[in-house]
ZADO-1210 file (C-alpha; in nm, 4 decimals, padded with zeros to 6 digits):
<atoms>
<atom x="-00.1017" y="02.0008" z="-02.3691" code="MET" pos="1"/>
<atom x="00.0553" y="01.8570" z="-02.0519" code="GLN" pos="2"/>
<atom x="-00.0173" y="01.4948" z="-01.9678" code="LEU" pos="3"/>
<atom x="-00.1002" y="01.4082" z="-01.6087" code="GLU" pos="4"/>
<atom x="00.1491" y="01.1861" z="-01.4290" code="SER" pos="5"/>
<atom x="00.0133" y="00.8453" z="-01.3216" code="PRO" pos="6"/>
<atom x="-00.0781" y="00.7813" z="-00.9551" code="PRO" pos="7"/>
<atom x="00.1941" y="00.6455" z="-00.7305" code="LEU" pos="8"/>
<atom x="00.0072" y="00.3129" z="-00.7003" code="LEU" pos="9"/>
<atom x="-00.2440" y="00.1823" z="-00.9539" code="SER" pos="10"/>
<atom x="-00.4308" y="-00.1481" z="-00.9167" code="VAL" pos="11"/>
<atom x="-00.6481" y="-00.2788" z="-01.1999" code="PHE" pos="12"/>
<atom x="-00.8926" y="-00.5723" z="-01.1757" code="GLY" pos="13"/>
<atom x="-00.6999" y="-00.7756" z="-00.9155" code="LEU" pos="14"/>
<atom x="-00.8406" y="-01.1285" z="-00.8766" code="ARG" pos="15"/>
<atom x="-00.7443" y="-01.4435" z="-00.6898" code="ASP" pos="16"/>
<atom x="-00.8979" y="-01.7897" z="-00.6482" code="LYS" pos="17"/>
<atom x="-01.0917" y="-01.7106" z="-00.3281" code="LYS" pos="18"/>
<atom x="-01.1969" y="-01.3572" z="-00.2395" code="SER" pos="19"/>
<atom x="-01.0819" y="-01.0857" z="-00.4792" code="LEU" pos="20"/>
<atom x="-01.3238" y="-01.0175" z="-00.7622" code="ARG" pos="21"/>
<atom x="-01.1715" y="-00.7371" z="-00.9656" code="GLY" pos="22"/>
<atom x="-01.0163" y="-00.5035" z="-00.7080" code="LEU" pos="23"/>
<atom x="-00.9143" y="-00.1645" z="-00.8484" code="SER" pos="24"/>
<atom x="-00.7723" y="00.1297" z="-00.6547" code="LEU" pos="25"/>
<atom x="-00.5116" y="00.4038" z="-00.6594" code="ARG" pos="26"/>
<atom x="-00.2862" y="00.5803" z="-00.4074" code="VAL" pos="27"/>
<atom x="-00.1284" y="00.9181" z="-00.4753" code="GLU" pos="28"/>
<atom x="00.2128" y="01.0344" z="-00.3547" code="ALA" pos="29"/>
<atom x="00.1811" y="01.1917" z="-00.0110" code="GLY" pos="30"/>
<atom x="-00.1577" y="01.0302" z="00.0523" code="GLU" pos="31"/>
<atom x="-00.2524" y="00.8260" z="00.3585" code="PHE" pos="32"/>
<atom x="-00.5085" y="00.5802" z="00.2201" code="ALA" pos="33"/>
<atom x="-00.6696" y="00.3042" z="00.4263" code="CYS" pos="34"/>
<atom x="-00.8294" y="-00.0137" z="00.2969" code="LEU" pos="35"/>
<atom x="-01.1070" y="-00.1007" z="00.5438" code="LEU" pos="36"/>
<atom x="-01.2535" y="-00.4496" z="00.5265" code="GLY" pos="37"/>
<atom x="-01.2372" y="-00.7999" z="00.6701" code="GLU" pos="38"/>
<atom x="-00.9883" y="-01.0809" z="00.6210" code="THR" pos="39"/>
<atom x="-01.2696" y="-01.3055" z="00.4943" code="VAL" pos="40"/>
<atom x="-01.3299" y="-01.0491" z="00.2202" code="ASN" pos="41"/>
<atom x="-00.9726" y="-01.0763" z="00.0926" code="GLY" pos="42"/>
<atom x="-00.8126" y="-00.7938" z="00.2910" code="LEU" pos="43"/>
<atom x="-00.4766" y="-00.9513" z="00.3731" code="SER" pos="44"/>
<atom x="-00.4539" y="-01.1286" z="00.0370" code="GLU" pos="45"/>
<atom x="-00.5226" y="-00.8022" z="-00.1473" code="ALA" pos="46"/>
<atom x="-00.2413" y="-00.6213" z="00.0338" code="VAL" pos="47"/>
<atom x="00.0006" y="-00.9108" z="-00.0153" code="ARG" pos="48"/>
<atom x="-00.0618" y="-00.9128" z="-00.3910" code="LEU" pos="49"/>
<atom x="-00.0459" y="-00.5332" z="-00.4163" code="ILE" pos="50"/>
<atom x="00.2965" y="-00.5452" z="-00.2491" code="ALA" pos="51"/>
<atom x="00.4175" y="-00.7989" z="-00.5053" code="GLY" pos="52"/>
<atom x="00.4276" y="-01.0939" z="-00.2644" code="ARG" pos="53"/>
<atom x="00.2498" y="-01.3360" z="-00.4952" code="GLY" pos="54"/>
<atom x="00.0971" y="-01.3796" z="-00.8375" code="SER" pos="55"/>
<atom x="-00.2703" y="-01.2859" z="-00.8830" code="PRO" pos="56"/>
<atom x="-00.5094" y="-01.4866" z="-01.0945" code="LEU" pos="57"/>
<atom x="-00.5758" y="-01.1700" z="-01.2932" code="GLY" pos="58"/>
<atom x="-00.5178" y="-00.7974" z="-01.2881" code="GLY" pos="59"/>
<atom x="-00.2142" y="-00.5713" z="-01.2723" code="GLU" pos="60"/>
<atom x="-00.0392" y="-00.3545" z="-01.0143" code="VAL" pos="61"/>
<atom x="00.1820" y="-00.0570" z="-01.1052" code="PHE" pos="62"/>
<atom x="00.4158" y="00.1697" z="-00.9113" code="LEU" pos="63"/>
<atom x="00.4095" y="00.4779" z="-01.1312" code="ARG" pos="64"/>
<atom x="00.4544" y="00.3217" z="-01.4758" code="ASP" pos="65"/>
<atom x="00.6429" y="00.0102" z="-01.3613" code="ARG" pos="66"/>
<atom x="00.4625" y="-00.3180" z="-01.3041" code="LYS" pos="67"/>
<atom x="00.5084" y="-00.4671" z="-00.9578" code="ILE" pos="68"/>
<atom x="00.6017" y="-00.8353" z="-00.9589" code="THR" pos="69"/>
<atom x="00.6807" y="-01.0933" z="-00.6936" code="ASP" pos="70"/>
<atom x="01.0556" y="-01.0305" z="-00.7376" code="ASP" pos="71"/>
<atom x="01.0340" y="-00.6546" z="-00.6698" code="TRP" pos="72"/>
<atom x="01.3913" y="-00.5658" z="-00.5613" code="PRO" pos="73"/>
<atom x="01.3959" y="-00.1998" z="-00.4567" code="ASP" pos="74"/>
<atom x="01.2861" y="-00.1375" z="-00.0957" code="ARG" pos="75"/>
<atom x="01.3668" y="00.2307" z="-00.1310" code="ARG" pos="76"/>
<atom x="01.0623" y="00.2556" z="-00.3548" code="LYS" pos="77"/>
<atom x="00.8231" y="00.0031" z="-00.1961" code="LEU" pos="78"/>
<atom x="00.8180" y="-00.1335" z="00.1592" code="CYS" pos="79"/>
<atom x="00.5734" y="-00.3944" z="00.2856" code="TYR" pos="80"/>
<atom x="00.4863" y="-00.4676" z="00.6502" code="VAL" pos="81"/>
<atom x="00.2621" y="-00.7712" z="00.6981" code="SER" pos="82"/>
<atom x="00.0334" y="-00.8504" z="00.9892" code="GLU" pos="83"/>
<atom x="00.2498" y="-01.1487" z="01.0878" code="LYS" pos="84"/>
<atom x="00.5398" y="-01.0852" z="01.3292" code="PRO" pos="85"/>
<atom x="00.8789" y="-01.1414" z="01.1712" code="ALA" pos="86"/>
<atom x="01.2380" y="-01.1459" z="01.2894" code="ARG" pos="87"/>
<atom x="01.3884" y="-00.7977" z="01.2611" code="LEU" pos="88"/>
<atom x="01.7401" y="-00.7084" z="01.1568" code="SER" pos="89"/>
<atom x="01.8582" y="-00.3548" z="01.2230" code="PHE" pos="90"/>
<atom x="02.1344" y="-00.1249" z="01.1131" code="ILE" pos="91"/>
<atom x="02.0067" y="00.1260" z="01.3741" code="TRP" pos="92"/>
<atom x="01.9796" y="00.0987" z="01.7512" code="SER" pos="93"/>
<atom x="01.6247" y="-00.0116" z="01.8347" code="LYS" pos="94"/>
<atom x="01.6014" y="00.2346" z="02.1247" code="ARG" pos="95"/>
<atom x="01.7383" y="00.5164" z="01.9083" code="ALA" pos="96"/>
<atom x="01.4828" y="00.4435" z="01.6356" code="LEU" pos="97"/>
<atom x="01.1955" y="00.4471" z="01.8839" code="LEU" pos="98"/>
<atom x="01.3235" y="00.7691" z="02.0391" code="THR" pos="99"/>
<atom x="01.3632" y="00.9340" z="01.6983" code="ALA" pos="100"/>
<atom x="00.9895" y="00.8922" z="01.6400" code="TYR" pos="101"/>
<atom x="00.8911" y="01.0047" z="01.9894" code="GLY" pos="102"/>
<atom x="00.8347" y="00.6643" z="02.1542" code="PHE" pos="103"/>
<atom x="00.9505" y="00.5864" z="02.5090" code="ASP" pos="104"/>
<atom x="01.1093" y="00.2421" z="02.4844" code="ALA" pos="105"/>
<atom x="01.1137" y="00.1942" z="02.8636" code="SER" pos="106"/>
<atom x="00.7331" y="00.2187" z="02.8808" code="SER" pos="107"/>
<atom x="00.6703" y="-00.0422" z="02.6108" code="LEU" pos="108"/>
<atom x="00.6544" y="-00.4188" z="02.6451" code="SER" pos="109"/>
<atom x="00.8699" y="-00.6341" z="02.4216" code="ARG" pos="110"/>
<atom x="00.5710" y="-00.7138" z="02.1975" code="GLU" pos="111"/>
<atom x="00.4757" y="-00.3455" z="02.1711" code="GLU" pos="112"/>
<atom x="00.8326" y="-00.2479" z="02.0836" code="GLN" pos="113"/>
<atom x="00.8434" y="-00.5147" z="01.8151" code="HIS" pos="114"/>
<atom x="00.5139" y="-00.4042" z="01.6574" code="ALA" pos="115"/>
<atom x="00.6189" y="-00.0375" z="01.6547" code="CYS" pos="116"/>
<atom x="00.9694" y="-00.1094" z="01.5260" code="LEU" pos="117"/>
<atom x="00.8425" y="-00.3060" z="01.2270" code="ARG" pos="118"/>
<atom x="00.6580" y="00.0031" z="01.1049" code="ILE" pos="119"/>
<atom x="00.9200" y="00.2591" z="01.2132" code="LEU" pos="120"/>
<atom x="01.1986" y="00.0660" z="01.0397" code="ARG" pos="121"/>
<atom x="01.0012" y="00.0852" z="00.7143" code="ALA" pos="122"/>
<atom x="00.9391" y="00.4593" z="00.7654" code="LEU" pos="123"/>
<atom x="01.3089" y="00.5171" z="00.8273" code="ALA" pos="124"/>
<atom x="01.3863" y="00.3811" z="00.4795" code="LEU" pos="125"/>
<atom x="01.1707" y="00.6642" z="00.3381" code="ARG" pos="126"/>
<atom x="01.0147" y="00.4582" z="00.0575" code="PRO" pos="127"/>
<atom x="00.7950" y="00.6113" z="-00.2095" code="GLU" pos="128"/>
<atom x="00.5178" y="00.3679" z="-00.1153" code="LEU" pos="129"/>
<atom x="00.4575" y="00.1921" z="00.2158" code="LEU" pos="130"/>
<atom x="00.2046" y="-00.0931" z="00.2212" code="VAL" pos="131"/>
<atom x="00.0982" y="-00.2202" z="00.5661" code="ILE" pos="132"/>
<atom x="-00.1435" y="-00.4934" z="00.6675" code="CYS" pos="133"/>
<atom x="-00.2852" y="-00.4521" z="01.0191" code="ALA" pos="134"/>
<atom x="00.0614" y="-00.4305" z="01.1785" code="ALA" pos="135"/>
<atom x="-00.0518" y="-00.1867" z="01.4510" code="ALA" pos="136"/>
<atom x="-00.4005" y="-00.3272" z="01.5108" code="ASP" pos="137"/>
<atom x="-00.3163" y="-00.5150" z="01.8333" code="LYS" pos="138"/>
<atom x="-00.1623" y="-00.2136" z="02.0066" code="LEU" pos="139"/>
<atom x="-00.3597" y="-00.0321" z="02.2756" code="ASN" pos="140"/>
<atom x="-00.5534" y="00.2775" z="02.1716" code="GLY" pos="141"/>
<atom x="-00.3063" y="00.5573" z="02.2639" code="PRO" pos="142"/>
<atom x="-00.0034" y="00.3686" z="02.1291" code="LEU" pos="143"/>
<atom x="-00.1855" y="00.2779" z="01.8082" code="ARG" pos="144"/>
<atom x="-00.2837" y="00.6420" z="01.7633" code="ALA" pos="145"/>
<atom x="00.0813" y="00.7427" z="01.8033" code="LYS" pos="146"/>
<atom x="00.1845" y="00.4965" z="01.5306" code="VAL" pos="147"/>
<atom x="-00.0873" y="00.6305" z="01.3010" code="PHE" pos="148"/>
<atom x="00.0327" y="00.9850" z="01.3689" code="GLN" pos="149"/>
<atom x="00.3831" y="00.8800" z="01.2613" code="ALA" pos="150"/>
<atom x="00.2335" y="00.7389" z="00.9404" code="LEU" pos="151"/>
<atom x="00.0363" y="01.0600" z="00.8886" code="LYS" pos="152"/>
<atom x="00.3532" y="01.2675" z="00.9300" code="ASP" pos="153"/>
<atom x="00.5347" y="01.0477" z="00.6777" code="ALA" pos="154"/>
<atom x="00.2561" y="01.0975" z="00.4235" code="SER" pos="155"/>
<atom x="00.2818" y="01.4751" z="00.4715" code="LEU" pos="156"/>
<atom x="00.6511" y="01.4388" z="00.3807" code="SER" pos="157"/>
<atom x="00.5613" y="01.2723" z="00.0509" code="GLY" pos="158"/>
<atom x="00.5405" y="00.8979" z="00.1206" code="THR" pos="159"/>
<atom x="00.2313" y="00.7262" z="-00.0176" code="GLY" pos="160"/>
<atom x="00.0792" y="00.4911" z="00.2409" code="ILE" pos="161"/>
<atom x="-00.1771" y="00.2135" z="00.2043" code="LEU" pos="162"/>
<atom x="-00.2815" y="00.0687" z="00.5410" code="TYR" pos="163"/>
<atom x="-00.5204" y="-00.2280" z="00.5423" code="ALA" pos="164"/>
<atom x="-00.7245" y="-00.3028" z="00.8547" code="THR" pos="165"/>
<atom x="-01.0636" y="-00.4061" z="00.9934" code="ASP" pos="166"/>
<atom x="-01.0430" y="-00.1450" z="01.2716" code="ASP" pos="167"/>
<atom x="-01.2338" y="00.1662" z="01.1668" code="ARG" pos="168"/>
<atom x="-01.1539" y="00.3868" z="01.4686" code="GLU" pos="169"/>
<atom x="-00.7976" y="00.4982" z="01.3734" code="PRO" pos="170"/>
<atom x="-00.8875" y="00.4928" z="01.0038" code="VAL" pos="171"/>
<atom x="-01.1636" y="00.7502" z="01.0469" code="MET" pos="172"/>
<atom x="-00.9354" y="00.9663" z="01.2610" code="ALA" pos="173"/>
<atom x="-00.6186" y="00.9731" z="01.0466" code="PHE" pos="174"/>
<atom x="-00.6795" y="00.8631" z="00.6859" code="ALA" pos="175"/>
<atom x="-00.6982" y="01.1074" z="00.3951" code="ASP" pos="176"/>
<atom x="-00.9102" y="00.8605" z="00.1999" code="ARG" pos="177"/>
<atom x="-01.0852" y="00.5377" z="00.2996" code="VAL" pos="178"/>
<atom x="-01.1627" y="00.2514" z="00.0615" code="LEU" pos="179"/>
<atom x="-01.4338" y="00.0106" z="00.1775" code="LEU" pos="180"/>
<atom x="-01.3604" y="-00.3475" z="00.0702" code="LEU" pos="181"/>
<atom x="-01.6526" y="-00.5924" z="00.0644" code="SER" pos="182"/>
<atom x="-01.6825" y="-00.9228" z="-00.1198" code="ARG" pos="183"/>
<atom x="-01.3546" y="-00.8636" z="-00.3003" code="GLY" pos="184"/>
<atom x="-01.4366" y="-00.5188" z="-00.4418" code="ARG" pos="185"/>
<atom x="-01.4311" y="-00.1539" z="-00.3405" code="ILE" pos="186"/>
<atom x="-01.7938" y="-00.0616" z="-00.2698" code="ILE" pos="187"/>
<atom x="-01.7271" y="00.3036" z="-00.1847" code="GLN" pos="188"/>
<atom x="-01.4348" y="00.5378" z="-00.1289" code="GLU" pos="189"/>
<atom x="-01.3849" y="00.8929" z="-00.0091" code="GLY" pos="190"/>
<atom x="-01.2678" y="01.0967" z="00.2867" code="SER" pos="191"/>
<atom x="-01.3851" y="00.9781" z="00.6303" code="PRO" pos="192"/>
<atom x="-01.6208" y="01.2768" z="00.6425" code="GLU" pos="193"/>
<atom x="-01.7744" y="01.1949" z="00.3020" code="GLU" pos="194"/>
<atom x="-01.8323" y="00.8297" z="00.3909" code="LEU" pos="195"/>
<atom x="-01.9864" y="00.9116" z="00.7276" code="CYS" pos="196"/>
<atom x="-02.2208" y="01.1742" z="00.5822" code="GLU" pos="197"/>
<atom x="-02.3224" y="00.9959" z="00.2604" code="HIS" pos="198"/>
<atom x="-02.2987" y="00.6142" z="00.2696" code="PRO" pos="199"/>
<atom x="-02.4237" y="00.4626" z="-00.0552" code="LEU" pos="200"/>
<atom x="-02.5315" y="00.1246" z="00.0864" code="SER" pos="201"/>
<atom x="-02.6257" y="-00.0520" z="00.4081" code="GLU" pos="202"/>
<atom x="-02.2895" y="-00.2298" z="00.4071" code="LYS" pos="203"/>
<atom x="-02.1017" y="00.0989" z="00.3742" code="ALA" pos="204"/>
<atom x="-02.2986" y="00.2460" z="00.6652" code="ALA" pos="205"/>
<atom x="-02.2242" y="-00.0579" z="00.8825" code="LEU" pos="206"/>
<atom x="-01.8532" y="-00.0476" z="00.7953" code="MET" pos="207"/>
<atom x="-01.8263" y="00.3234" z="00.8753" code="CYS" pos="208"/>
<atom x="-02.0146" y="00.2795" z="01.2029" code="GLY" pos="209"/>
<atom x="-02.2183" y="00.5316" z="01.3973" code="GLY" pos="210"/>
<atom x="-02.5457" y="00.4699" z="01.2092" code="PHE" pos="211"/>
<atom x="-02.8862" y="00.3379" z="01.3042" code="ILE" pos="212"/>
<atom x="-03.0476" y="00.1338" z="01.0274" code="LEU" pos="213"/>
<atom x="-03.4283" y="00.1017" z="01.0275" code="ILE" pos="214"/>
<atom x="-03.5709" y="-00.1307" z="00.7621" code="ARG" pos="215"/>
<atom x="-03.9158" y="-00.0688" z="00.6252" code="GLY" pos="216"/>
<atom x="-04.0984" y="00.0402" z="00.3111" code="GLN" pos="217"/>
<atom x="-04.2361" y="00.3425" z="00.1293" code="ALA" pos="218"/>
<atom x="-04.6015" y="00.3649" z="00.2379" code="ALA" pos="219"/>
<atom x="-04.6857" y="00.6720" z="00.0297" code="ALA" pos="220"/>
<atom x="-04.4840" y="00.8773" z="-00.2188" code="VAL" pos="221"/>
<atom x="-04.5431" y="01.2289" z="-00.3498" code="LYS" pos="222"/>
<atom x="-04.2542" y="01.3857" z="-00.5393" code="GLY" pos="223"/>
<atom x="-03.9474" y="01.3901" z="-00.3107" code="ASP" pos="224"/>
<atom x="-04.1621" y="01.3360" z="-00.0003" code="LYS" pos="225"/>
<atom x="-04.2743" y="01.0009" z="00.1323" code="LEU" pos="226"/>
<atom x="-04.4053" y="00.8259" z="00.4367" code="LEU" pos="227"/>
<atom x="-04.1648" y="00.5595" z="00.5587" code="PHE" pos="228"/>
<atom x="-04.3311" y="00.2714" z="00.7437" code="SER" pos="229"/>
<atom x="-04.1540" y="00.0236" z="00.9731" code="SER" pos="230"/>
<atom x="-04.3199" y="-00.2089" z="01.2259" code="ASP" pos="231"/>
<atom x="-04.5911" y="00.0371" z="01.3205" code="GLY" pos="232"/>
<atom x="-04.3737" y="00.3474" z="01.2886" code="LEU" pos="233"/>
<atom x="-04.4740" y="00.6083" z="01.0284" code="SER" pos="234"/>
<atom x="-04.1946" y="00.8553" z="00.9520" code="ILE" pos="235"/>
<atom x="-04.2121" y="01.1464" z="00.7034" code="PRO" pos="236"/>
<atom x="-03.8953" y="01.1579" z="00.4902" code="CYS" pos="237"/>
<atom x="-03.7457" y="01.3177" z="00.1842" code="ARG" pos="238"/>
<atom x="-03.5504" y="01.1333" z="-00.0848" code="SER" pos="239"/>
<atom x="-03.3986" y="01.1971" z="-00.4266" code="GLU" pos="240"/>
<atom x="-03.4543" y="00.8309" z="-00.5193" code="LEU" pos="241"/>
<atom x="-03.7257" y="00.7420" z="-00.7699" code="TRP" pos="242"/>
<atom x="-03.9521" y="00.5388" z="-00.5422" code="LEU" pos="243"/>
<atom x="-04.2825" y="00.3545" z="-00.5653" code="THR" pos="244"/>
<atom x="-04.5248" y="00.2738" z="-00.2814" code="PRO" pos="245"/>
<atom x="-04.4421" y="-00.0594" z="-00.1185" code="GLY" pos="246"/>
<atom x="-04.0744" y="-00.0493" z="-00.2170" code="GLU" pos="247"/>
<atom x="-03.8394" y="-00.1882" z="00.0489" code="GLN" pos="248"/>
<atom x="-03.6076" y="00.0757" z="00.1984" code="LEU" pos="249"/>
<atom x="-03.3632" y="00.1306" z="00.4824" code="THR" pos="250"/>
<atom x="-03.3686" y="00.4542" z="00.6802" code="LEU" pos="251"/>
<atom x="-03.0122" y="00.5460" z="00.7751" code="CYS" pos="252"/>
<atom x="-02.9599" y="00.7880" z="01.0666" code="LEU" pos="253"/>
<atom x="-02.6237" y="00.8987" z="01.1990" code="ARG" pos="254"/>
<atom x="-02.5963" y="00.8895" z="01.5783" code="HIS" pos="255"/>
<atom x="-02.4771" y="01.2471" z="01.6084" code="ARG" pos="256"/>
<atom x="-02.7819" y="01.3745" z="01.4169" code="TRP" pos="257"/>
<atom x="-03.0127" y="01.2572" z="01.6937" code="LEU" pos="258"/>
<atom x="-03.1417" y="01.4614" z="01.9841" code="GLU" pos="259"/>
<atom x="-03.3941" y="01.3765" z="02.2522" code="TRP" pos="260"/>
<atom x="-03.6130" y="01.5568" z="02.5025" code="SER" pos="261"/>
<atom x="-03.9172" y="01.5018" z="02.7235" code="LYS" pos="262"/>
<atom x="-04.1390" y="01.7013" z="02.4853" code="GLU" pos="263"/>
<atom x="-04.1897" y="01.6840" z="02.1092" code="ALA" pos="264"/>
<atom x="-04.0320" y="01.9676" z="01.9094" code="ASP" pos="265"/>
<atom x="-04.2181" y="02.0645" z="01.5931" code="SER" pos="266"/>
<atom x="-03.9116" y="02.2428" z="01.4511" code="SER" pos="267"/>
<atom x="-03.7590" y="01.8985" z="01.3955" code="PHE" pos="268"/>
<atom x="-03.9159" y="01.6031" z="01.2281" code="SER" pos="269"/>
<atom x="-04.0321" y="01.3543" z="01.3095" code="PRO" pos="270"/>
<atom x="-04.0183" y="01.2811" z="01.6845" code="PRO" pos="271"/>
<atom x="-04.0217" y="00.9131" z="01.7799" code="LEU" pos="272"/>
<atom x="-04.0977" y="00.7852" z="02.1259" code="ARG" pos="273"/>
<atom x="-03.8147" y="00.5893" z="02.2857" code="ALA" pos="274"/>
<atom x="-03.7390" y="00.4569" z="02.6331" code="LYS" pos="275"/>
<atom x="-03.3965" y="00.5157" z="02.7887" code="LEU" pos="276"/>
<atom x="-03.2854" y="00.1707" z="02.9038" code="LEU" pos="277"/>
<atom x="-02.9443" y="00.2473" z="03.0478" code="GLN" pos="278"/>
<atom x="-02.7003" y="00.5365" z="03.0998" code="ALA" pos="279"/>
<atom x="-02.3363" y="00.4505" z="03.1736" code="ASP" pos="280"/>
<atom x="-02.0232" y="00.6671" z="03.1999" code="PRO" pos="281"/>
<atom x="-01.7739" y="00.6325" z="02.9137" code="CYS" pos="282"/>
<atom x="-01.4660" y="00.8252" z="02.7884" code="PRO" pos="283"/>
<atom x="-01.6886" y="01.0481" z="02.5726" code="ALA" pos="284"/>
<atom x="-01.9149" y="01.1334" z="02.8707" code="GLY" pos="285"/>
<atom x="-02.2183" y="00.9021" z="02.8803" code="HIS" pos="286"/>
<atom x="-02.3283" y="00.5998" z="02.6770" code="ARG" pos="287"/>
<atom x="-02.7078" y="00.5934" z="02.6450" code="LEU" pos="288"/>
<atom x="-02.9087" y="00.2899" z="02.5328" code="SER" pos="289"/>
<atom x="-03.2555" y="00.3605" z="02.3865" code="PHE" pos="290"/>
<atom x="-03.5375" y="00.1393" z="02.2620" code="GLN" pos="291"/>
<atom x="-03.7966" y="00.2603" z="02.0105" code="LEU" pos="292"/>
<atom x="-04.1602" y="00.1545" z="02.0358" code="THR" pos="293"/>
<atom x="-04.1015" y="-00.1026" z="01.7590" code="ASN" pos="294"/>
<atom x="-03.8316" y="-00.2732" z="01.9692" code="GLY" pos="295"/>
<atom x="-03.5271" y="-00.1382" z="01.7819" code="LEU" pos="296"/>
<atom x="-03.2408" y="-00.0589" z="02.0193" code="ARG" pos="297"/>
<atom x="-02.9585" y="00.1867" z="01.9595" code="PHE" pos="298"/>
<atom x="-02.6763" y="00.3472" z="02.1573" code="THR" pos="299"/>
<atom x="-02.5615" y="00.7103" z="02.1647" code="LEU" pos="300"/>
<atom x="-02.2540" y="00.8669" z="02.3235" code="GLU" pos="301"/>
<atom x="-02.2671" y="01.2271" z="02.4443" code="ARG" pos="302"/>
<atom x="-02.0639" y="01.4706" z="02.6544" code="ASP" pos="303"/>
<atom x="-02.1628" y="01.5433" z="03.0129" code="GLU" pos="304"/>
<atom x="-02.5407" y="01.5532" z="03.0456" code="LEU" pos="305"/>
<atom x="-02.7638" y="01.6802" z="03.3261" code="PRO" pos="306"/>
<atom x="-02.9240" y="01.4080" z="03.5342" code="ALA" pos="307"/>
<atom x="-03.2669" y="01.5069" z="03.3979" code="SER" pos="308"/>
<atom x="-03.1648" y="01.3827" z="03.0488" code="ARG" pos="309"/>
<atom x="-03.0298" y="01.0447" z="03.1525" code="ARG" pos="310"/>
<atom x="-03.2928" y="00.8792" z="03.3708" code="GLN" pos="311"/>
<atom x="-03.3274" y="00.5047" z="03.2842" code="PRO" pos="312"/>
<atom x="-03.6879" y="00.3965" z="03.2415" code="GLY" pos="313"/>
<atom x="-03.8040" y="00.7412" z="03.1292" code="GLU" pos="314"/>
<atom x="-03.9707" y="00.7956" z="02.7909" code="ASN" pos="315"/>
<atom x="-03.8260" y="01.0553" z="02.5560" code="TYR" pos="316"/>
<atom x="-03.8866" y="01.1945" z="02.2095" code="TYR" pos="317"/>
<atom x="-03.5987" y="01.1214" z="01.9718" code="VAL" pos="318"/>
<atom x="-03.5769" y="01.3535" z="01.6726" code="ARG" pos="319"/>
<atom x="-03.3483" y="01.4631" z="01.3882" code="TRP" pos="320"/>
<atom x="-03.3351" y="01.7019" z="01.0949" code="ASP" pos="321"/>
<atom x="-03.5450" y="01.5352" z="00.8229" code="MET" pos="322"/>
<atom x="-03.3166" y="01.6705" z="00.5476" code="ASP" pos="323"/>
<atom x="-03.0212" y="01.4744" z="00.6883" code="LYS" pos="324"/>
<atom x="-03.1887" y="01.1322" z="00.6952" code="ALA" pos="325"/>
<atom x="-03.0675" y="00.8941" z="00.4242" code="ILE" pos="326"/>
<atom x="-03.2918" y="00.6431" z="00.2480" code="LEU" pos="327"/>
<atom x="-03.1168" y="00.3469" z="00.0910" code="LEU" pos="328"/>
<atom x="-03.2374" y="00.0539" z="-00.1125" code="ARG" pos="329"/>
<atom x="-03.1480" y="-00.2795" z="00.0507" code="PRO" pos="330"/>
<atom x="-02.8134" y="-00.4275" z="-00.0507" code="ASP" pos="331"/>
<atom x="-02.8355" y="-00.7008" z="-00.3141" code="VAL" pos="332"/>
<atom x="-02.6196" y="-01.0026" z="-00.2366" code="GLU" pos="333"/>
<atom x="-02.4138" y="-01.1073" z="-00.5378" code="GLU" pos="334"/>
<atom x="-02.3497" y="-01.4695" z="-00.6160" code="LYS" pos="335"/>
<atom x="-01.9886" y="-01.5745" z="-00.5740" code="GLN" pos="336"/>
</atoms>
């Protein structure tokens, strides 16, 4: 019988005095994992402790089978890049290092060069594990995407990467696995696709983005079918949850599941009347702002649309596939 080798990084029950409340996670070799959360929820402190830059109140951190401590000496195995700018010392030419990773130094400001070089210098050391806290977050979109692509390429070459940030856009585009950090714990983890298709809580849906949340209650329940009621709206739904009439629920709809037209379509369910408030051009095509009859507003982005489908002030029917709608019980706030 062959024993499985331990993950590259293992974190067990990490706690501190303020935010962390038993953080546990793992990162495999060759994996690009992202810790998505907020600084107030212990994001930067979690990464600092994981990298061995402090002593936690409780819990343990291991690189393979070796415990990481605050005197970790070997940068060939673990590199840490914090969110705070630091003075850089180089054994390479800065311009040569940028060029080696496909960056044009002449087109970058001094601040942009510094932010990129901090990450590229760590990549050039080819560590087993690279831990980064928001070091690329202040770069503009295209430059930030280029840095994330360099990190992705490094993970494909075998480096394990843990990038902590509160910016979901590059995370959802590049990460192999996303860990959602809220109130000092991981509330859900999975691939970007899994999290965006099946959030397990309101908080997870909000952190992933791209969802409309409608709060209401189960008005009638029969097997896996129910009538969801919210401020005068009555919406037929399906759910695998064991529900009782009157139970508080949140209907979770992903933006890309929604369609709209001037006429109701019985092949979808259920159509809701909504007024188009505004239609503005955006990089994706058009950004459309709708308002349901109960006052709830939401925004959709779509590719080029004919003028007949983007007339502000017009009423439309918004619909979706009933089998894709997600019903969630409201999040329960834990006492600190």
